[in-house]
C-alpha positions, 0 to 999 in steps of 0.5 A: 528117136534115140538121138532125139530122146538124149537132146531132148531129155539130157538128165534122163539119159545121163541117169539111164547110161550112168557109170555103175557104182560099187555101191548099186544093187537092184536086186537088193531092193526087188527081185530082179525081172526077167528080161525077156527083151533081147529082142528089143531095138529102137527100130522097133520101139520107134515103130511101136511109139508111131503106132502110139502116137497115131492111135492115142496122141501125145500124152500116151506117147510120152509114157510109151517113151519113158517105158521104151527107154526105161527097158533100153536102161534095164537092158543096159545095165543087165549088159554092164552087170554081165561085163562086170562079171565076166572082166577077169579079177586083177 
């Protein structure tokens, strides 16, 4: 599934995995949402997407896939922020 999104939606994938810039401060735009998605995995997302597709069809699947990708992006950005905060300054 992840490979499918990476190859079929490269612009979306690039925006999720882009390098953080010094001016990136999403917390200035809106209060940060507490991430309760530490247990989120692509395997579980794929199962959820399969269920949505079977029950609601392709349009609902696309919406669910975008939601899963946004969740992955939030997790990835949070991880990068933590890494940047943990790096010792030179």
